[in-house]
C-alpha positions as CSV (number, residue, x, y, z in Angstrom):
1,M,62.4,81.2,106.8
2,A,64.2,78.4,104.8
3,Q,61.6,78.7,102.2
4,E,62.1,82.3,102.2
5,F,65.9,82.0,101.9
6,V,66.5,80.0,99.4
7,N,63.9,81.6,97.0
8,G,65.0,84.9,98.0
9,K,68.6,83.6,96.7
10,I,67.5,82.2,92.8
11,H,66.8,84.7,90.0
12,P,66.7,84.2,86.9
13,G,70.4,85.7,85.3
14,K,72.7,84.4,88.6
15,V,74.1,81.1,89.4
16,V,73.4,80.0,93.0
17,V,75.5,77.5,94.7
18,F,73.8,76.2,98.2
19,M,77.2,74.5,99.4
20,K,78.8,73.9,102.9
21,P,82.7,74.7,103.0
22,T,83.8,71.6,104.5
23,C,82.4,69.6,101.3
24,P,84.9,68.5,99.2
25,Y,82.4,68.2,96.3
26,C,81.3,72.1,97.4
27,R,85.0,73.1,96.6
28,R,85.2,71.1,93.3
29,T,82.2,72.8,92.5
30,Q,83.3,76.5,93.6
31,E,87.1,75.9,91.4
32,L,85.2,74.6,88.2
33,L,82.7,77.8,88.5
34,R,85.5,80.0,89.2
35,Q,87.3,79.7,85.6
36,F,84.2,81.4,84.2
37,P,84.1,85.3,83.4
38,F,81.0,85.6,85.3
39,K,79.4,89.3,85.4
40,Q,79.9,90.8,89.5
41,G,76.6,89.7,90.9
42,T,75.6,86.7,88.9
43,L,77.4,83.8,90.9
44,E,76.6,83.2,94.5
45,F,77.8,80.4,97.1
46,V,75.6,80.3,99.8
47,D,77.1,78.6,102.6
48,I,74.3,77.3,104.9
49,T,76.0,76.9,107.6
50,A,76.3,80.0,108.6
51,T,72.3,80.5,108.9
52,G,72.0,78.5,112.1
53,D,69.0,76.6,110.1
54,T,71.2,74.6,108.5
55,E,68.8,71.5,108.4
56,Q,65.8,73.4,107.4
57,I,67.6,74.7,104.2
58,Q,68.4,71.1,103.3
59,D,64.9,69.6,103.9
60,Y,63.3,72.5,101.4
61,L,66.2,71.8,99.0
62,K,65.0,68.2,99.1
63,H,61.3,69.2,98.6
64,L,62.0,71.5,96.0
65,T,65.0,69.6,93.9
66,G,64.4,65.9,94.9
67,A,68.0,65.7,96.7
68,R,68.9,67.0,100.1
69,T,72.8,66.7,99.6
70,V,75.4,69.9,99.0
71,P,76.0,71.5,96.7
72,R,72.8,72.2,94.6
73,V,73.5,74.4,91.9
74,F,70.7,76.3,90.2
75,I,71.7,77.7,86.8
76,G,68.6,80.7,86.6
77,K,65.9,79.3,88.2
78,E,66.6,75.7,87.5
79,C,68.3,73.4,89.7
80,I,70.8,71.6,87.8
81,G,72.2,69.1,90.1
82,G,74.8,69.1,91.9
83,C,78.9,68.4,91.5
84,T,78.6,65.7,89.3
85,D,75.9,66.8,87.1
86,L,77.8,70.3,86.8
87,E,81.4,68.4,85.5
88,K,79.1,66.4,83.0
89,M,77.2,69.9,82.0
90,H,80.9,71.5,81.9
91,Q,82.4,68.5,79.7
92,S,79.7,68.5,76.8
93,G,79.7,72.3,76.9
94,E,76.2,72.7,77.7
95,L,77.3,74.3,81.1
96,L,78.9,76.9,78.5
97,M,75.9,77.6,76.7
98,R,73.3,78.0,79.9
99,L,75.6,80.2,81.1
100,K,75.5,82.7,78.3
101,Q,71.5,81.8,77.7
102,I,71.2,83.3,81.3
103,G,73.5,86.2,80.4
104,A,75.5,85.2,83.3
105,L,79.0,85.7,81.8
106,Q,80.9,89.0,80.9
């Protein structure tokens, strides 16, 4: 179930963030990404606590990305890491470039 759930969310032209609403790093990630003019449907925040399979999803994310922590940020089909990784990409200008590359911005 967790594998199908996670894999069903990840798409080439989309940014997906697996998160928990109580996590401060997840909230920072949301704030940062909401600054960009995303096309409708190209940015999704997935609350893994709403599924009832939180532990299994985190286990699968560890299998897939090497880390079990949230947020797990996917740009297209690639996991770029978590909040700190996203902030570094933003500061270097790489984030904007990657978002444009996958066609997620207006």
